[in-house]
SEFISE-887161 format. One record per residue (C-alpha): x, y, z; residue number from 1. Coordinates in Angstrom, 1 decimal, m for minus. Layout:
! SEFISE-887161
X  Y  Z  n
X  Y  Z  NUM
...
This chain:
! SEFISE-887161
X  Y  Z  n
42.1  21.5  5.1  1
39.5  21.6  7.5  2
38.9  19.4  10.3  3
35.7  19.6  12.5  4
34.8  17.9  15.6  5
32.1  15.1  16.0  6
29.8  14.7  18.7  7
26.9  11.7  18.8  8
24.5  11.4  21.4  9
23.3  8.0  22.5  10
24.7  4.7  21.3  11
27.1  4.9  18.4  12
26.8  1.9  15.9  13
30.5  2.9  14.3  14
32.6  2.2  16.8  15
35.3  4.4  17.4  16
33.5  7.7  16.6  17
34.9  10.0  19.4  18
34.3  13.6  20.2  19
38.1  15.5  20.8  20
37.6  18.0  23.2  21
40.3  20.3  21.9  22
43.1  20.3  19.2  23
42.7  18.2  16.2  24
39.5  17.1  15.5  25
37.8  13.7  15.1  26
37.3  13.3  11.3  27
35.9  14.7  8.0  28
32.9  15.7  6.5  29
32.9  12.9  4.4  30
32.5  10.6  7.5  31
29.8  12.3  8.8  32
27.8  11.7  5.3  33
28.4  8.0  5.6  34
27.5  7.3  9.1  35
23.7  6.7  8.7  36
24.3  4.7  5.9  37
27.0  2.6  7.7  38
24.6  1.7  10.7  39
22.1  0.3  8.5  40
23.8  m2.1  6.2  41
27.5  m2.5  8.3  42
29.3  m2.5  4.9  43
30.7  1.0  4.4  44
34.3  1.3  5.8  45
36.0  4.5  7.2  46
39.7  4.6  7.9  47
41.1  5.2  11.3  48
44.5  7.0  10.9  49
46.3  6.2  14.1  50
49.1  8.2  15.4  51
51.8  6.1  17.1  52
52.9  6.7  20.6  53
52.3  10.2  22.2  54
54.0  13.9  22.5  55
55.3  12.9  26.0  56
56.0  9.0  25.3  57
57.4  9.5  21.9  58
58.3  6.3  20.7  59
62.1  6.2  19.1  60
64.4  8.7  18.8  61
65.8  9.8  15.5  62
69.5  10.1  14.8  63
69.5  13.9  15.1  64
67.2  13.9  18.3  65
63.8  14.2  16.7  66
61.1  12.3  18.3  67
59.1  9.5  16.5  68
55.6  10.9  17.1  69
56.5  14.3  15.4  70
57.2  12.3  12.3  71
53.8  10.3  12.7  72
51.9  13.0  13.6  73
53.7  15.0  10.0  74
52.5  12.0  8.1  75
49.2  11.5  9.6  76
47.8  14.8  9.1  77
49.4  14.8  5.4  78
47.5  11.5  4.7  79
44.3  12.9  6.2  80
44.8  15.8  3.9  81
44.6  13.0  0.6  82
41.9  11.6  2.3  83
39.8  14.9  2.3  84
40.7  15.2  m1.1  85
39.4  12.1  m2.4  86
36.4  11.9  0.2  87
37.3  9.1  1.7  88
35.4  9.1  5.4  89
38.1  8.8  8.3  90
38.6  9.4  11.8  91
41.8  10.2  14.0  92
43.2  8.0  16.7  93
46.2  8.8  18.9  94
46.1  12.9  18.9  95
46.4  13.4  23.1  96
49.0  15.2  23.9  97
50.2  13.3  26.8  98
49.7  9.6  27.0  99
47.9  7.9  24.0  100
46.8  4.3  26.0  101
47.0  1.3  23.6  102
43.3  0.5  24.9  103
42.0  4.0  24.1  104
43.3  4.0  20.5  105
41.6  0.3  20.1  106
38.3  1.6  21.0  107
38.3  3.7  17.9  108
38.2  0.7  15.8  109
35.5  m1.9  14.7  110
34.4  m3.8  11.7  111
33.3  m1.2  9.5  112
36.8  0.5  9.9  113
40.1  m0.1  8.4  114
42.7  0.8  11.0  115
46.1  2.3  9.9  116
48.9  2.8  12.7  117
51.7  5.3  11.6  118
55.2  4.6  13.1  119
58.8  5.2  12.1  120
61.3  2.7  12.6  121
64.7  2.0  14.4  122
66.9  m1.0  14.8  123
68.5  m3.0  17.7  124
71.2  m1.5  19.8  125
73.6  m3.7  18.5  126
73.4  m1.6  14.9  127
73.9  1.9  16.7  128
77.5  1.4  15.2  129
77.7  5.3  14.1  130
76.6  6.8  17.5  131
74.6  5.0  20.4  132
73.1  8.2  22.2  133
71.0  8.8  20.3  134
71.4  5.8  18.0  135
72.7  6.3  14.5  136
73.0  3.4  12.1  137
73.3  3.1  8.3  138
72.2  m0.6  8.8  139
68.6  m0.9  7.8  140
66.6  1.7  5.4  141
63.1  1.3  4.2  142
59.5  1.0  5.3  143
57.8  m2.2  6.9  144
54.5  m3.6  7.1  145
52.8  m5.3  9.9  146
49.8  m7.4  10.8  147
48.8  m10.0  13.4  148
47.4  m13.4  12.8  149
45.8  m13.1  16.2  150
43.3  m10.1  14.5  151
40.1  m11.5  14.1  152
40.2  m9.7  10.7  153
43.4  m11.3  9.7  154
43.0  m12.2  6.0  155
41.6  m8.3  5.5  156
44.5  m7.3  7.3  157
47.2  m9.2  5.1  158
45.3  m8.4  2.1  159
45.3  m4.5  2.7  160
49.0  m4.9  3.8  161
50.0  m6.9  0.7  162
48.1  m4.2  m1.5  163
49.9  m1.0  0.3  164
53.2  m2.8  m0.2  165
52.8  m3.4  m3.8  166
51.9  0.2  m4.3  167
54.9  1.3  m2.5  168
57.2  m0.9  m4.7  169
55.5  0.1  m7.7  170
56.4  3.8  m6.4  171
60.1  2.8  m6.3  172
60.5  2.6  m2.4  173
62.5  0.0  m1.0  174
61.3  m2.0  2.3  175
63.6  m3.3  5.0  176
64.7  m6.8  5.8  177
65.7  m6.3  9.4  178
62.8  m7.4  11.3  179
63.0  m10.8  9.8  180
66.5  m11.0  11.2  181
66.6  m14.0  13.9  182
68.1  m11.9  16.7  183
66.7  m11.0  20.0  184
63.9  m8.1  19.4  185
63.2  m9.3  15.7  186
62.5  m12.6  14.1  187
59.4  m11.6  12.3  188
57.7  m13.7  9.6  189
57.9  m13.0  6.5  190
54.2  m12.6  4.9  191
55.4  m10.9  1.7  192
58.6  m10.1  0.0  193
57.6  m6.6  m0.4  194
58.0  m6.0  2.9  195
54.9  m7.5  5.2  196
55.5  m9.1  8.3  197
53.7  m11.0  11.2  198
53.9  m9.8  14.5  199
51.3  m10.9  16.9  200
52.7  m9.1  20.0  201
51.5  m5.9  18.6  202
48.4  m5.2  21.0  203
47.1  m2.2  18.7  204
46.9  m4.9  15.8  205
46.1  m7.7  17.7  206
43.2  m6.4  19.7  207
41.6  m4.0  17.0  208
38.1  m4.8  16.3  209
38.5  m4.7  12.1  210
41.1  m5.1  9.8  211
44.4  m3.6  10.9  212
48.1  m2.7  9.8  213
50.8  m1.2  11.3  214
53.4  0.9  8.8  215
56.8  1.9  9.6  216
57.4  4.7  7.0  217
61.2  4.6  7.1  218
63.9  4.0  9.9  219
64.9  7.2  11.4  220
68.0  6.3  13.2  221
69.5  6.2  9.5  222
70.7  9.5  8.4  223
69.9  8.9  4.9  224
66.4  7.1  5.4  225
65.6  10.1  8.2  226
66.3  12.5  5.3  227
64.4  10.8  2.5  228
61.4  10.8  4.6  229
61.7  14.3  5.6  230
61.0  15.1  2.0  231
57.2  15.8  1.5  232
57.3  14.9  m2.1  233
58.8  11.5  m1.2  234
56.3  11.3  1.8  235
53.3  11.8  m1.0  236
54.7  8.7  m2.6  237
53.8  6.4  0.5  238
50.5  8.4  1.1  239
49.3  7.9  m2.6  240
50.3  4.0  m1.9  241
48.1  3.7  1.2  242
45.5  6.0  0.1  243
45.0  3.7  m3.1  244
44.5  0.7  m1.3  245
41.9  2.5  1.3  246
40.1  3.9  m1.8  247
39.8  0.2  m3.5  248
38.3  m1.1  m0.3  249
36.2  2.0  0.8  250
34.5  2.2  m2.7  251
34.1  m1.4  m3.5  252
32.1  m1.5  m0.1  253
30.3  2.1  m1.0  254
29.2  0.8  m4.7  255
27.4  m2.5  m3.1  256
């Protein structure tokens, strides 16, 4: 798979099209082919793949000492490869080696874009019963999806999250329920039995300028769940569900 840099002069009608000076490039060839048409009719959606956290601010620590950012990055690269296969336009967000500010990541969103933020999950400290440094727990396992009701595209975000969740369950994957528990740090509202929650405190969702979903792929403080998401063929099941949902939305708009 080949990535290439995207640099555009002047005002950009597709919010979030950025030039990355080095490292992994900003998007794929399908995006470049769609951009002019998108500027004209404002109906073509592209995907923004957001890699949660950063190499130096790496998020949670897995039970084996691994960094969440590395799990997020691996998943995002494989998701991008599938989008390339399907010729679905996309750009990246969150590939800076240092700090990825939330404001910086949000600028890559827009009403033409579907924003997917990739993360891997943990549990509250009280459940680190197998080890506490780093946390190791068998309390929770499975994926979770989050949307914000304060996002101006809340209904679209919720609809997309439900589609992804249904695809994950159809693939035989299980969601975690631990975010709904009524304890400090959790207490998220269930929106769908297949693992969709409302979380208005997530700024990257609340402030996004288009439909936005945050996906916790698995609970990496759980050794069994971490081992499961570390197998490529298992990750493919998650990715297939995400791509199927994106493809339905993007292809539908493309046909109009």
